[in-house]
C-alpha positions in Angstrom: 98.6 132.7 109.0 98.2 128.9 109.6 99.7 126.5 107.1 99.9 122.8 106.5 102.4 121.5 109.0 102.9 118.0 107.5 106.0 117.3 105.4 104.3 114.4 103.7 101.1 116.4 102.7 100.3 117.2 99.1 101.2 120.9 99.7 103.3 121.2 102.8 103.6 124.7 104.2 100.8 126.0 102.1 98.4 128.4 103.8 95.1 127.0 105.0 92.5 128.5 102.6 89.5 127.4 100.6 91.4 128.1 97.4 94.3 125.9 98.4 92.1 123.0 99.7 90.1 123.0 96.5 93.3 123.1 94.4 94.7 120.1 96.2 91.5 118.2 96.0 91.3 118.9 92.2 94.8 117.6 91.9 93.9 114.4 93.7 90.8 113.9 91.6 92.7 114.6 88.4 95.3 112.0 89.3 92.8 109.4 90.4 90.4 110.1 87.5 87.5 108.4 89.5 84.2 107.3 88.0 82.6 107.5 91.5 83.4 110.1 94.2 82.3 109.4 97.8 82.4 112.1 100.5 80.3 113.3 103.3 76.8 114.7 102.6 76.2 118.5 102.8 73.4 118.0 105.3 75.7 116.3 107.9 75.2 118.0 111.2 79.0 118.3 111.8 80.2 121.5 110.2 83.5 120.0 109.0 81.7 117.1 107.3 79.2 119.5 105.6 82.1 121.7 104.5 84.0 118.7 103.0 80.9 117.9 101.0 80.8 121.5 99.6 84.5 121.5 98.9 84.2 118.2 97.0 81.3 119.5 95.0 83.2 122.7 94.2 86.3 120.7 93.0 84.2 118.5 90.8 82.3 121.4 89.3 85.6 123.3 88.6 87.0 120.2 86.9 83.8 120.0 84.8 83.6 116.3 85.3 80.5 114.2 86.1 81.4 111.2 88.2 78.8 109.3 90.1 78.5 111.1 93.4 77.7 109.2 96.6 77.6 110.7 100.1 77.8 109.3 103.6 76.1 110.6 106.7 77.8 110.5 110.0 76.0 113.1 112.2 72.3 113.2 111.6 71.2 114.8 114.8 69.9 111.6 116.2 71.8 109.4 118.6 72.7 106.0 117.2 72.4 102.9 119.3 75.7 102.4 121.0 75.2 98.7 121.3 77.5 96.5 119.2 75.0 95.3 116.5 77.1 94.2 113.4 74.2 92.1 112.1 71.8 95.0 111.9 71.6 97.2 108.8 72.7 100.8 108.8 69.5 102.7 107.7 68.9 106.4 106.9 67.2 108.5 109.6 63.4 108.5 109.3 63.2 112.1 108.3 65.6 111.5 105.4 64.1 108.2 104.0 62.5 110.1 101.1 65.9 110.7 99.7 67.6 108.1 97.4 69.9 105.8 99.3 72.1 102.9 98.2 73.5 100.1 100.4 76.6 98.0 100.0 76.8 94.7 101.9 79.8 94.0 104.2 81.1 90.6 105.0 82.1 89.8 108.6 85.8 90.1 107.5 85.2 93.5 106.0 83.5 94.6 109.2 86.5 93.5 111.1 88.8 95.4 108.8 86.6 98.5 109.2 86.9 98.3 113.0 90.7 98.0 112.6 90.8 101.1 110.4 88.8 103.1 112.9 91.4 102.1 115.5 94.3 103.6 113.4 93.1 107.2 113.8 94.6 108.7 117.0 91.9 111.3 117.2 89.2 108.6 117.2 90.9 106.1 119.6 89.0 107.3 122.7 85.8 106.7 120.9 86.6 103.6 118.8 84.2 101.3 120.6 81.3 103.9 120.3 82.2 104.3 116.6 82.3 100.6 116.0 79.0 100.1 117.7 77.4 102.9 115.8 79.0 102.4 112.3 80.2 98.9 111.9 77.1 97.2 110.5 76.3 94.7 107.9 76.2 97.3 105.2 77.5 100.7 104.1 74.8 103.4 103.4 75.2 106.0 100.7 73.2 109.0 99.7 72.7 109.0 95.9 73.0 112.5 94.5 70.4 113.4 92.0 73.0 114.0 89.3 74.2 110.5 89.8 70.6 109.2 89.4 70.2 111.3 86.2 73.5 110.0 84.8 72.6 106.4 85.6 69.1 106.8 84.0 70.7 108.3 81.0 73.2 105.5 80.7 70.4 102.9 81.0 68.4 104.8 78.3 71.4 104.6 76.1 71.7 100.9 76.7 68.0 100.4 75.9 68.3 102.4 72.6 71.1 100.2 71.4 
């Protein structure tokens, strides 16, 4: 049975299993006590990213908390332009535009920092320039989960009532 090989991991030596991953994520969420959780979207075309979304949702559900939930899409099934275009906005794929999306603007300095972060991951180094060209844009793009929309609407109703 495979287990976590990293001594600095949250649970070194623990068997790879859904139960253990969810338990570790719940522990992290409990420690951080976030008001917003950002993770991949469940409709990402990459199986690992979609599974991460499902695991995140399961941990949140088991903790019985309701943070604002935002998602990011990496693999949409369409090829992104591989030309360095940091001044262009990152937009949702046409077929997903009906969903609710939020954007967060990035300054040139933050774009530079994002490129540097991409270069720190050994597994991504061979692709760093493609990643930069595809993902380092003038904004971040987030899928807004319906529960987050409902919670925001409820908060705004409460503000109006006051």
